[in-house]
MDTraj code that builds the backbone (N, CA, C; nanometers):
import mdtraj as md
import numpy as np

residues = "MET ARG ARG ARG LYS PRO ALA ARG LEU ASN ASP GLU LYS GLU PHE ARG MET ASN LYS ILE LYS ILE SER ASN GLN ALA ILE PRO PHE HIS MET PRO MET SER ILE VAL SER ALA VAL VAL ASP GLY LYS VAL ASN HIS MET ALA VAL GLY TRP LEU ASN ARG VAL ASN PHE LYS PRO PRO MET VAL GLY VAL SER LEU GLY LYS THR HIS TYR THR ASN ARG GLY ILE ARG GLU HIS LYS THR PHE GLY VAL SER ILE PRO ASP VAL GLY LEU LEU LYS ALA ALA ASP TYR ALA GLY LEU VAL SER GLY SER LYS VAL ASP LYS SER ARG LEU PHE GLU ILE PHE TYR GLY GLU VAL GLU ASN ALA PRO MET VAL THR ASP CYS PRO LEU THR MET ALA CYS ARG VAL VAL GLN THR ILE GLU LEU PRO THR ASN GLU ILE PHE ILE GLY GLU ILE ILE GLU SER TYR CYS ALA GLU GLU PHE ILE ALA GLY ASN ALA PRO ASP MET ASP LYS LEU LYS LEU PHE THR LEU THR ILE PRO ASP ASN ARG TYR TRP ALA VAL GLY GLU CYS ILE GLY LYS ALA TRP SER ALA GLY LYS GLY TYR LYS ILE SER".split()
xyz = np.array([
    [16.3299, 1.2078, 11.3453],
    [16.2037, 1.2946, 11.4397],
    [16.0579, 1.2248, 11.3631],
    [16.0044, 1.1874, 11.4218],
    [15.8507, 1.1425, 11.3960],
    [15.7640, 1.2480, 11.3014],
    [15.7110, 1.2389, 11.2013],
    [15.6005, 1.3156, 11.1165],
    [15.4923, 1.3103, 11.1787],
    [15.4735, 1.4483, 11.2269],
    [15.3035, 1.4453, 11.2986],
    [15.1931, 1.4117, 11.2002],
    [15.1030, 1.3618, 11.2156],
    [14.9869, 1.3292, 11.1179],
    [14.9091, 1.4513, 11.0775],
    [14.8578, 1.4681, 10.9652],
    [14.7628, 1.5735, 10.9590],
    [14.6673, 1.5731, 11.0395],
    [14.5769, 1.7059, 11.0773],
    [14.4838, 1.7147, 11.1481],
    [14.3352, 1.6884, 11.0780],
    [14.2720, 1.6233, 11.1509],
    [14.1508, 1.5737, 11.1054],
    [14.0491, 1.6488, 11.1286],
    [13.9435, 1.6855, 11.1120],
    [13.8170, 1.7511, 11.2171],
    [13.7347, 1.6929, 11.2752],
    [13.7491, 1.5172, 11.3141],
    [13.6988, 1.4220, 11.3527],
    [13.7941, 1.3476, 11.4833],
    [13.9352, 1.4505, 11.4572],
    [13.9855, 1.4297, 11.5673],
    [14.0431, 1.5254, 11.6718],
    [13.9663, 1.5829, 11.7358],
    [13.9974, 1.7016, 11.8595],
    [14.1015, 1.7134, 11.8980],
    [14.1686, 1.6174, 11.9189],
    [14.3377, 1.6168, 11.9932],
    [14.3643, 1.6702, 11.9194],
    [14.3880, 1.6310, 11.7720],
    [14.4926, 1.6996, 11.6720],
    [14.4159, 1.8153, 11.6266],
    [14.3454, 1.8402, 11.5970],
    [14.2682, 1.9743, 11.5241],
    [14.2505, 2.1301, 11.6007],
    [14.3436, 2.1406, 11.6460],
    [14.3508, 2.3055, 11.7196],
    [14.2927, 2.4078, 11.6438],
    [14.3102, 2.4386, 11.5067],
    [14.2865, 2.5609, 11.4799],
    [14.1322, 2.5515, 11.4328],
    [14.0956, 2.6787, 11.4948],
    [13.9189, 2.7454, 11.4919],
    [13.8923, 2.7754, 11.3582],
    [13.8376, 2.6731, 11.2934],
    [13.8049, 2.6322, 11.1296],
    [13.6485, 2.6308, 11.1154],
    [13.5711, 2.7249, 11.0611],
    [13.3905, 2.7399, 11.0697],
    [13.4047, 2.7156, 10.9144],
    [13.3136, 2.5810, 10.9137],
    [13.2605, 2.5535, 10.7439],
    [13.1869, 2.6807, 10.6978],
    [13.2062, 2.7410, 10.5905],
    [13.1831, 2.8308, 10.4945],
    [13.1112, 2.8236, 10.3597],
    [13.0580, 2.8626, 10.3170],
    [13.0007, 2.8910, 10.1648],
    [13.1304, 2.8416, 10.0715],
    [13.0803, 2.7562, 9.9777],
    [13.1533, 2.6857, 9.8877],
    [13.2028, 2.8059, 9.7774],
    [13.1357, 2.9101, 9.7640],
    [13.1229, 2.9767, 9.6914],
    [13.2475, 3.0946, 9.7185],
    [13.3028, 3.1010, 9.8281],
    [13.4013, 3.1648, 9.8981],
    [13.5644, 3.1497, 9.8544],
    [13.5446, 3.1754, 9.7034],
    [13.7143, 3.1743, 9.6094],
    [13.7544, 3.3037, 9.6625],
    [13.8966, 3.3434, 9.7344],
    [13.9287, 3.4474, 9.7772],
    [14.0159, 3.5402, 9.6772],
    [14.0918, 3.4739, 9.5957],
    [14.1374, 3.5420, 9.4709],
    [14.0594, 3.6414, 9.4338],
    [14.1205, 3.7792, 9.3581],
    [14.1057, 3.8610, 9.3062],
    [14.0764, 3.8038, 9.1484],
    [13.9875, 3.8569, 9.0562],
    [13.9472, 3.8322, 8.9440],
    [13.9717, 3.9218, 8.8325],
    [14.0288, 3.9649, 8.7138],
    [14.0927, 4.0606, 8.6819],
    [13.9441, 4.1174, 8.5915],
    [13.9152, 4.2612, 8.5895],
    [13.8007, 4.2572, 8.5409],
    [13.8189, 4.3057, 8.4178],
    [13.7485, 4.2565, 8.3173],
    [13.7603, 4.2741, 8.1842],
    [13.6131, 4.3376, 8.0871],
    [13.6188, 4.3963, 8.0237],
    [13.5059, 4.3945, 7.9412],
    [13.5115, 4.2698, 7.8140],
    [13.4255, 4.2064, 7.7963],
    [13.3971, 4.1435, 7.6735],
    [13.2752, 4.1971, 7.5560],
    [13.3167, 4.1927, 7.4563],
    [13.2283, 4.2136, 7.3397],
    [13.2636, 4.1217, 7.2236],
    [13.0947, 4.1444, 7.1846],
    [13.0764, 4.0574, 7.0296],
    [12.9472, 4.1417, 7.0226],
    [12.9587, 4.1076, 6.8610],
    [12.8530, 4.1380, 6.7415],
    [12.7230, 4.0296, 6.7797],
    [12.6133, 4.0865, 6.8456],
    [12.4785, 4.0446, 6.8756],
    [12.3963, 4.1286, 6.7670],
    [12.3472, 4.0074, 6.6473],
    [12.2102, 4.0752, 6.5991],
    [12.2674, 4.1945, 6.5021],
    [12.3838, 4.1905, 6.4590],
    [12.4093, 4.3294, 6.3915],
    [12.4555, 4.4210, 6.4892],
    [12.4672, 4.4211, 6.6329],
    [12.4882, 4.5590, 6.7202],
    [12.6564, 4.5070, 6.7575],
    [12.7228, 4.6033, 6.8320],
    [12.8121, 4.5519, 6.9466],
    [12.7245, 4.5481, 7.0770],
    [12.7356, 4.4422, 7.1720],
    [12.7380, 4.4284, 7.2796],
    [12.8207, 4.4042, 7.3412],
    [12.8276, 4.4710, 7.4926],
    [12.9652, 4.4360, 7.5993],
    [12.8934, 4.3599, 7.7292],
    [12.9942, 4.3403, 7.8231],
    [12.9227, 4.2441, 7.8918],
    [13.0513, 4.2927, 8.0287],
    [13.0253, 4.3296, 8.1516],
    [13.1811, 4.3349, 8.2582],
    [13.1760, 4.1691, 8.2840],
    [13.3076, 4.1685, 8.2908],
    [13.3730, 3.9620, 8.3275],
    [13.4696, 3.9652, 8.3717],
    [13.4565, 3.8867, 8.5198],
    [13.5900, 3.8604, 8.5853],
    [13.5947, 3.7566, 8.5773],
    [13.5631, 3.6718, 8.5281],
    [13.6119, 3.5391, 8.5101],
    [13.6739, 3.5160, 8.3775],
    [13.7879, 3.5638, 8.3874],
    [13.9167, 3.5336, 8.2410],
    [14.0223, 3.4954, 8.2859],
    [14.0739, 3.4429, 8.2297],
    [14.2231, 3.3548, 8.2693],
    [14.2602, 3.2911, 8.1589],
    [14.4306, 3.3182, 8.1629],
    [14.4912, 3.2847, 8.0442],
    [14.5062, 3.1248, 8.0599],
    [14.5015, 3.0425, 7.9483],
    [14.5019, 2.8955, 7.9401],
    [14.5879, 2.8413, 7.8716],
    [14.6671, 2.8946, 7.7874],
    [14.8152, 2.8264, 7.7190],
    [14.8784, 2.9606, 7.6842],
    [15.0026, 2.8881, 7.6145],
    [15.1069, 2.9650, 7.6424],
    [15.1427, 2.9863, 7.5102],
    [15.1771, 2.8767, 7.3964],
    [15.1860, 2.8768, 7.2544],
    [15.0771, 2.8206, 7.1781],
    [14.9879, 2.8516, 7.0741],
    [14.9387, 3.0371, 7.0945],
    [14.8981, 3.0458, 7.2142],
    [14.9068, 3.1717, 7.2257],
    [14.8258, 3.2426, 7.3357],
    [14.6691, 3.2283, 7.3402],
    [14.6288, 3.2044, 7.4376],
    [14.4611, 3.1746, 7.4820],
    [14.4338, 3.2378, 7.5870],
    [14.2891, 3.2412, 7.5899],
    [14.2026, 3.3284, 7.7352],
    [14.0975, 3.2185, 7.7299],
    [14.0544, 3.1993, 7.8593],
    [13.9165, 3.1267, 7.8821],
    [13.8255, 3.2724, 7.9278],
    [13.6936, 3.2725, 7.8955],
    [13.6333, 3.3373, 7.8982],
    [13.4580, 3.2702, 7.9704],
    [13.4566, 3.2754, 8.0983],
    [13.3617, 3.1678, 8.1282],
    [13.2346, 3.2634, 8.1731],
    [13.1230, 3.2344, 8.0709],
    [12.9961, 3.3366, 8.0962],
    [12.8819, 3.2267, 8.1187],
    [12.8083, 3.2504, 8.1702],
    [12.6654, 3.1879, 8.1952],
    [12.6155, 3.1905, 8.0936],
    [12.5210, 3.0944, 8.1046],
    [12.4825, 3.0352, 7.9164],
    [12.3563, 3.1273, 7.9036],
    [12.3136, 3.1520, 7.9889],
    [12.1666, 3.2558, 7.9590],
    [12.2173, 3.4266, 7.9117],
    [12.3503, 3.4627, 7.9066],
    [12.3985, 3.5787, 7.9019],
    [12.3364, 3.6150, 7.7214],
    [12.3274, 3.7488, 7.6925],
    [12.3016, 3.7934, 7.5842],
    [12.4408, 3.7658, 7.4735],
    [12.5550, 3.8130, 7.4996],
    [12.6692, 3.8277, 7.4713],
    [12.7191, 3.6826, 7.3788],
    [12.6507, 3.5885, 7.4722],
    [12.7243, 3.4475, 7.4365],
    [12.6684, 3.4403, 7.2882],
    [12.5291, 3.4667, 7.2531],
    [12.4648, 3.4630, 7.1025],
    [12.5959, 3.5017, 7.0084],
    [12.6073, 3.6368, 7.0421],
    [12.7493, 3.6873, 6.9320],
    [12.8557, 3.5794, 6.9141],
    [12.8953, 3.5529, 7.0330],
    [13.0478, 3.4580, 7.0086],
    [12.9566, 3.3218, 6.9717],
    [12.9032, 3.2718, 6.9815],
    [12.8876, 3.1524, 6.9178],
    [12.8628, 3.1802, 6.7439],
    [12.7735, 3.2880, 6.7157],
    [12.7641, 3.2995, 6.5863],
    [12.8718, 3.3099, 6.4834],
    [12.9621, 3.3778, 6.5546],
    [13.0649, 3.4712, 6.4780],
    [13.1873, 3.3892, 6.5145],
    [13.2123, 3.3035, 6.6335],
    [13.3126, 3.2779, 6.6955],
    [13.4368, 3.3456, 6.7050],
    [13.4125, 3.4778, 6.7276],
    [13.5327, 3.5865, 6.7797],
    [13.4696, 3.6532, 6.9029],
    [13.5436, 3.7574, 6.9695],
    [13.5178, 3.8129, 7.0723],
    [13.6426, 3.8887, 7.1007],
    [13.6065, 4.0280, 7.1054],
    [13.7262, 4.1467, 7.1844],
    [13.7073, 4.1260, 7.3601],
    [13.8254, 4.1335, 7.3818],
    [13.8573, 4.1628, 7.5694],
    [13.9400, 4.2556, 7.5794],
    [13.8573, 4.3489, 7.6677],
    [13.9305, 4.4627, 7.6514],
    [13.9581, 4.5318, 7.8056],
    [14.1033, 4.5896, 7.9031],
    [14.1185, 4.5674, 7.9953],
    [14.0940, 4.6949, 8.0399],
    [13.9910, 4.7090, 8.1381],
    [13.9440, 4.8672, 8.1777],
    [14.0598, 4.9452, 8.2735],
    [14.0747, 5.0576, 8.3275],
    [14.1510, 5.1242, 8.4207],
    [14.0636, 5.1553, 8.5203],
    [14.0694, 5.2457, 8.6305],
    [13.9908, 5.2591, 8.7178],
    [13.9248, 5.3722, 8.6483],
    [13.9515, 5.4432, 8.5903],
    [13.8702, 5.5489, 8.5541],
    [13.7318, 5.5037, 8.4894],
    [13.7503, 5.3573, 8.4299],
    [13.6149, 5.2939, 8.3844],
    [13.5360, 5.2157, 8.4282],
    [13.5472, 5.2189, 8.5827],
    [13.5062, 5.1536, 8.6818],
    [13.3671, 5.1519, 8.6981],
    [13.2666, 5.2600, 8.7034],
    [13.1326, 5.2715, 8.6706],
    [13.1027, 5.2725, 8.5289],
    [13.1494, 5.2712, 8.4495],
    [13.1031, 5.2362, 8.2932],
    [13.0962, 5.0817, 8.2874],
    [13.1950, 5.0023, 8.3436],
    [13.2261, 4.9073, 8.3353],
    [13.1361, 4.8006, 8.4278],
    [13.1169, 4.8359, 8.5243],
    [13.0439, 4.8201, 8.6265],
    [12.9043, 4.8234, 8.5406],
    [12.8269, 4.9185, 8.4961],
    [12.7307, 4.9129, 8.4094],
    [12.6384, 4.7806, 8.2970],
    [12.8112, 4.7864, 8.2321],
    [12.7696, 4.6813, 8.0955],
    [12.7401, 4.5786, 8.1966],
    [12.8176, 4.5466, 8.3336],
    [12.7336, 4.4295, 8.3803],
    [12.6064, 4.4548, 8.4664],
    [12.5347, 4.5209, 8.4711],
    [12.3993, 4.5738, 8.5382],
    [12.3143, 4.5250, 8.4391],
    [12.3083, 4.5802, 8.3305],
    [12.1894, 4.5573, 8.2247],
    [12.2507, 4.4668, 8.1184],
    [12.0946, 4.3903, 8.0635],
    [12.1630, 4.2889, 7.9824],
    [12.1440, 4.3385, 7.8139],
    [12.2199, 4.3035, 7.7322],
    [12.1814, 4.3812, 7.6160],
    [12.0583, 4.3096, 7.5389],
    [12.0209, 4.2051, 7.5858],
    [11.8619, 4.1849, 7.5291],
    [11.7248, 4.2962, 7.5742],
    [11.8086, 4.4013, 7.6607],
    [11.7066, 4.4952, 7.6848],
    [11.7484, 4.6148, 7.6710],
    [11.8239, 4.6541, 7.7112],
    [11.9316, 4.7971, 7.6723],
    [12.0417, 4.7595, 7.5101],
    [12.0287, 4.8493, 7.4821],
    [12.1477, 4.8917, 7.3468],
    [12.2495, 4.9668, 7.3880],
    [12.3448, 4.8529, 7.4353],
    [12.5103, 4.9253, 7.4699],
    [12.5816, 4.9370, 7.3572],
    [12.5586, 4.9197, 7.2526],
    [12.6482, 4.9467, 7.1343],
    [12.7087, 5.0727, 7.1490],
    [12.6613, 5.1781, 7.1997],
    [12.6781, 5.3132, 7.2414],
    [12.7677, 5.3492, 7.3331],
    [12.7832, 5.2507, 7.4552],
    [12.8337, 5.2788, 7.6091],
    [12.9801, 5.2827, 7.5733],
    [13.0458, 5.2362, 7.4819],
    [13.1829, 5.2582, 7.4791],
    [13.2068, 5.2985, 7.3147],
    [13.3307, 5.3819, 7.2684],
    [13.3723, 5.3745, 7.1443],
    [13.4275, 5.2590, 7.1099],
    [13.4232, 5.1936, 6.9923],
    [13.5545, 5.0868, 6.9633],
    [13.6150, 5.1158, 6.8255],
    [13.6964, 5.0242, 6.8286],
    [13.7692, 4.9933, 6.7196],
    [13.8109, 4.8370, 6.6726],
    [13.8567, 4.8245, 6.5616],
    [13.8467, 4.6683, 6.5231],
    [13.9856, 4.6377, 6.4633],
    [14.0227, 4.5424, 6.4676],
    [14.1715, 4.4976, 6.4429],
    [14.1795, 4.3981, 6.2478],
    [14.2107, 4.3129, 6.2855],
    [14.2223, 4.2496, 6.1299],
    [14.1126, 4.1539, 6.2046],
    [14.0647, 4.1043, 6.2947],
    [13.9628, 3.9971, 6.3666],
    [13.8415, 4.0274, 6.3297],
    [13.7386, 4.0171, 6.2409],
    [13.6075, 4.0642, 6.2140],
    [13.5207, 4.0329, 6.2963],
    [13.4377, 4.1454, 6.3568],
    [13.3326, 4.0921, 6.4614],
    [13.4071, 4.0772, 6.6305],
    [13.4939, 4.1456, 6.6530],
    [13.6017, 4.1265, 6.7194],
    [13.5984, 4.2378, 6.7972],
    [13.4508, 4.3401, 6.8441],
    [13.5194, 4.4948, 6.8713],
    [13.6045, 4.4687, 6.9718],
    [13.6443, 4.6176, 7.0218],
    [13.7344, 4.6337, 7.1147],
    [13.7140, 4.7999, 7.1794],
    [13.7307, 4.8077, 7.3043],
    [13.7106, 4.9578, 7.3727],
    [13.7945, 5.0017, 7.3619],
    [13.8063, 5.1695, 7.2735],
    [13.8978, 5.2310, 7.2443],
    [13.9759, 5.2863, 7.3640],
    [13.8885, 5.3384, 7.4655],
    [13.9321, 5.3889, 7.5943],
    [13.9977, 5.2636, 7.7139],
    [13.9850, 5.1860, 7.6714],
    [14.0669, 5.0730, 7.7498],
    [14.2365, 5.0513, 7.7220],
    [14.3035, 5.0416, 7.7929],
    [14.4397, 5.0806, 7.7838],
    [14.4851, 4.9590, 7.7389],
    [14.4678, 4.8471, 7.7538],
    [14.4777, 4.7186, 7.6760],
    [14.4065, 4.6324, 7.6177],
    [14.3823, 4.5761, 7.5036],
    [14.2746, 4.5136, 7.4150],
    [14.3521, 4.3873, 7.3528],
    [14.2694, 4.3158, 7.3459],
    [14.3046, 4.1564, 7.2614],
    [14.1885, 4.1086, 7.1663],
    [14.2169, 4.0663, 7.0153],
    [14.1152, 4.0422, 6.9836],
    [14.0904, 3.8765, 6.9506],
    [14.0422, 3.7892, 7.0253],
    [13.9951, 3.6467, 6.9972],
    [13.9152, 3.5876, 6.8896],
    [13.9783, 3.4785, 6.8879],
    [13.8940, 3.3797, 6.7911],
    [13.8972, 3.2636, 6.8791],
    [13.7588, 3.2015, 6.8263],
    [13.6907, 3.0877, 6.9402],
    [13.7867, 2.9704, 6.8933],
    [13.8616, 2.8768, 6.9739],
    [13.8825, 2.7518, 6.9119],
    [13.8172, 2.6187, 6.9832],
    [13.7637, 2.6308, 7.1027],
    [13.7121, 2.5381, 7.1781],
    [13.5878, 2.6280, 7.2632],
    [13.4579, 2.5226, 7.2542],
    [13.3782, 2.5686, 7.3498],
    [13.3169, 2.4314, 7.4816],
    [13.3513, 2.4877, 7.6317],
    [13.3077, 2.3768, 7.7002],
    [13.1928, 2.4260, 7.7526],
    [13.1097, 2.3350, 7.7454],
    [12.9932, 2.3341, 7.8348],
    [12.9748, 2.2927, 7.9522],
    [12.9655, 2.3418, 8.0723],
    [12.9390, 2.3143, 8.1997],
    [12.7819, 2.3398, 8.2457],
    [12.7581, 2.3040, 8.3791],
    [12.6320, 2.3192, 8.4214],
    [12.5279, 2.4036, 8.4178],
    [12.5952, 2.5445, 8.4821],
    [12.5486, 2.6887, 8.4425],
    [12.6150, 2.7630, 8.3314],
    [12.7633, 2.7137, 8.3240],
    [12.8277, 2.8161, 8.2101],
    [12.9211, 2.7436, 8.1015],
    [12.9306, 2.8260, 8.0248],
    [13.0013, 2.7940, 7.9348],
    [13.1500, 2.8738, 7.8797],
    [13.2296, 2.7733, 7.8986],
    [13.3700, 2.8908, 7.8708],
    [13.4194, 2.8890, 7.7354],
    [13.4158, 2.9802, 7.6578],
    [13.4980, 3.0297, 7.5711],
    [13.6363, 3.0441, 7.5567],
    [13.7160, 2.9417, 7.5194],
    [13.8497, 2.9671, 7.4464],
    [13.8949, 2.9973, 7.3597],
    [13.9360, 3.1476, 7.3709],
    [13.9756, 3.1887, 7.2479],
    [14.1678, 3.2335, 7.2346],
    [14.1862, 3.2005, 7.1118],
    [14.3043, 3.2097, 7.0665],
    [14.3320, 3.3751, 7.0648],
    [14.4434, 3.4337, 7.1466],
    [14.4529, 3.5606, 7.0982],
    [14.5256, 3.5832, 6.9645],
    [14.4605, 3.6775, 6.8727],
    [14.5050, 3.6946, 6.7252],
    [14.6104, 3.8231, 6.7800],
    [14.5350, 3.9320, 6.8163],
    [14.6030, 4.0389, 6.8277],
    [14.5884, 4.1172, 6.9237],
    [14.6996, 4.1849, 6.9844],
    [14.7123, 4.2740, 7.0941],
    [14.7475, 4.3956, 7.1086],
    [14.6145, 4.5113, 7.1232],
    [14.6551, 4.6396, 7.1296],
    [14.7069, 4.6765, 7.2926],
    [14.7799, 4.8130, 7.2888],
    [14.8229, 4.8564, 7.4138],
    [14.8497, 4.9874, 7.3698],
    [14.7651, 5.0839, 7.4722],
    [14.8370, 5.2780, 7.4437],
    [14.9474, 5.2914, 7.4711],
    [15.0617, 5.3593, 7.4018],
    [15.1723, 5.4138, 7.3570],
    [15.1917, 5.4069, 7.5211],
    [15.1356, 5.4853, 7.5711],
    [15.2147, 5.5536, 7.7199],
    [15.2150, 5.4748, 7.8462],
    [15.1392, 5.3558, 7.8178],
    [15.0967, 5.2249, 7.8686],
    [15.2236, 5.1282, 7.8606],
    [15.3147, 5.1566, 7.7486],
    [15.4053, 5.0379, 7.7251],
    [15.5486, 5.0634, 7.7903],
    [15.6395, 4.9396, 7.8522],
    [15.7795, 4.9609, 7.8712],
    [15.8156, 4.8232, 7.8105],
    [15.8620, 4.8480, 7.7022],
    [15.9524, 4.7335, 7.5867],
    [15.8585, 4.7365, 7.5096],
    [15.8328, 4.6200, 7.4957],
    [15.7194, 4.5463, 7.4235],
    [15.5980, 4.4721, 7.5112],
    [15.6345, 4.5450, 7.5885],
    [15.4797, 4.4913, 7.7256],
    [15.4060, 4.6046, 7.7853],
    [15.2616, 4.5479, 7.8698],
    [15.2810, 4.6650, 7.9214],
    [15.3240, 4.7334, 8.0837],
    [15.3192, 4.8068, 8.0912],
    [15.3928, 4.8344, 8.2050],
    [15.2649, 4.8826, 8.3126],
    [15.2935, 4.7458, 8.4185],
    [15.2013, 4.7400, 8.5098],
    [15.1455, 4.8497, 8.5959],
    [15.2534, 4.9393, 8.6192],
    [15.2568, 5.0135, 8.7339],
    [15.1562, 5.1667, 8.6691],
    [15.1813, 5.1516, 8.5723],
    [15.1439, 5.2684, 8.4548],
    [14.9286, 5.2401, 8.4224],
    [14.9331, 5.1188, 8.4493],
    [14.7855, 5.0428, 8.3867],
    [14.7049, 5.0677, 8.4577],
    [14.6980, 5.0997, 8.6231],
    [14.6179, 5.1280, 8.7354],
    [14.4640, 5.0575, 8.6910],
    [14.4835, 4.8987, 8.6884],
    [14.3645, 4.8244, 8.6484],
    [14.2966, 4.7867, 8.7790],
    [14.1793, 4.7113, 8.7527],
    [14.1016, 4.6793, 8.8937],
    [14.0541, 4.5514, 8.8833],
    [14.0315, 4.4688, 8.9830],
    [14.0134, 4.3561, 9.0148],
    [13.8655, 4.3546, 9.0588],
    [13.7969, 4.2372, 9.0541],
    [13.6883, 4.1373, 9.1353],
    [13.7048, 4.0453, 9.2663],
    [13.6212, 4.0693, 9.3339],
    [13.6143, 3.9749, 9.4643],
    [13.4713, 3.9210, 9.4636],
    [13.4474, 3.7869, 9.4736],
    [13.3137, 3.7304, 9.4924],
    [13.3185, 3.6167, 9.6329],
    [13.2355, 3.6523, 9.7411],
    [13.1095, 3.6523, 9.7113],
    [13.0891, 3.7964, 9.7346],
    [13.2008, 3.8795, 9.7984],
    [13.1611, 3.9968, 9.8619],
    [13.1426, 4.1039, 9.7631],
    [13.1693, 4.0430, 9.6208],
    [13.1414, 4.1434, 9.4947],
    [13.2063, 4.3414, 9.5263],
    [13.3346, 4.2949, 9.5592],
    [13.3867, 4.4158, 9.5233],
    [13.5274, 4.4878, 9.4481],
    [13.5098, 4.5649, 9.4162],
    [13.6576, 4.6281, 9.3444],
    [13.7224, 4.6470, 9.4223],
    [13.8592, 4.6131, 9.3413],
    [14.0384, 4.6694, 9.4184],
    [14.0923, 4.6731, 9.3216],
    [14.1635, 4.8361, 9.3342],
    [14.2745, 4.8641, 9.2526],
    [14.3828, 4.7657, 9.2784],
    [14.4574, 4.7390, 9.1500],
    [14.5752, 4.6438, 9.1841],
    [14.7114, 4.7210, 9.2303],
    [14.7171, 4.6575, 9.3595],
    [14.8482, 4.7193, 9.4358],
    [15.0011, 4.7054, 9.3882],
    [15.0340, 4.7536, 9.4758],
    [15.2337, 4.7383, 9.4819],
    [15.2673, 4.6430, 9.4389],
    [15.3897, 4.6363, 9.3404],
    [15.4412, 4.5655, 9.3250],
    [15.5396, 4.4218, 9.4517],
    [15.5276, 4.3410, 9.4906],
    [15.6000, 4.3135, 9.6467],
    [15.6811, 4.1677, 9.5797],
    [15.7202, 4.1636, 9.4690],
    [15.8165, 4.0737, 9.4146],
    [15.8620, 4.0505, 9.2932],
    [15.9443, 3.9751, 9.2450],
    [15.9856, 3.9396, 9.0927],
    [15.9380, 3.7974, 9.0802],
    [15.8521, 3.7357, 9.0154],
    [15.7896, 3.6082, 8.9815],
    [15.9578, 3.5610, 8.9163],
    [15.9684, 3.3907, 8.9667],
    [16.0906, 3.3275, 8.9212],
    [16.2134, 3.3763, 9.0004],
    [16.2251, 3.4487, 9.0736],
    [16.3157, 3.5230, 9.1535],
    [16.3413, 3.5334, 9.2708],
    [16.2144, 3.5955, 9.3645],
    [16.2106, 3.6206, 9.4645],
    [16.2304, 3.5048, 9.5544],
    [16.2257, 3.3975, 9.4932],
    [16.2074, 3.2551, 9.5736],
    [16.3606, 3.2034, 9.6267],
    [16.4756, 3.2539, 9.5050],
    [16.5905, 3.1939, 9.4871],
    [16.7028, 3.2178, 9.6419],
    [16.7443, 3.1147, 9.6703],
    [16.8153, 3.1098, 9.7993],
    [16.7339, 3.0892, 9.8847],
    [16.5970, 3.0642, 9.8996],
    [16.4740, 3.0178, 10.0078],
    [16.5483, 2.8887, 10.0584],
    [16.5353, 2.8352, 10.1815],
    [16.5441, 2.6942, 10.2253],
    [16.4434, 2.6593, 10.3228],
    [16.4585, 2.5240, 10.3036],
    [16.3387, 2.4744, 10.3723],
    [16.4007, 2.4358, 10.5111],
    [16.2953, 2.5071, 10.5988],
    [16.4055, 2.4887, 10.7541],
    [16.3174, 2.3283, 10.8177],
])
top = md.Topology()
chain = top.add_chain()
for i, resn in enumerate(residues, 1):
    res = top.add_residue(resn, chain, resSeq=i)
    for name in ("N", "CA", "C"):
        top.add_atom(name, md.element.get_by_symbol(name[0]), res)
traj = md.Trajectory(xyz[None], top)
């Protein structure tokens, strides 16, 4: 059987789907909403962050991409530490406010109750069900952003949200962000188990 060539935009006979060129900013994947906290000029500052991702297995590391002009960056650069707190839907308005105003103009140190673990200058939000204290291991400079790669030194989870030794995703009630429509979404139902759902599947 002869394999059909992939369709190309300049080949009208082959290209049948109605594709319209859109903005390069249209990344459809939901981003996990988080609150990144740091100590800046002696005060705790918080900011809402959607650009957070796991980047290494052992040791566990996360990458946080922040615009270079953000006030929070100053504290992360100075102390080489930061806290990551994962809010639930009950904290949506407070988390959104943390992203609406800059710490250079508004004192956000009293926005949330905080606690510290073993890592100095890595504040974590008490009311968030899941928190992490991170130490910066690398900073990547990009045209408009800088990515702080932090090793997760310690993690905390409220007891009622733990199943075994891990967070119970059914109970956490987390929410996510999509861009460019700038909307929040509650995390939905589980639709399958990773590294299991595809067993027995055959290519037709």
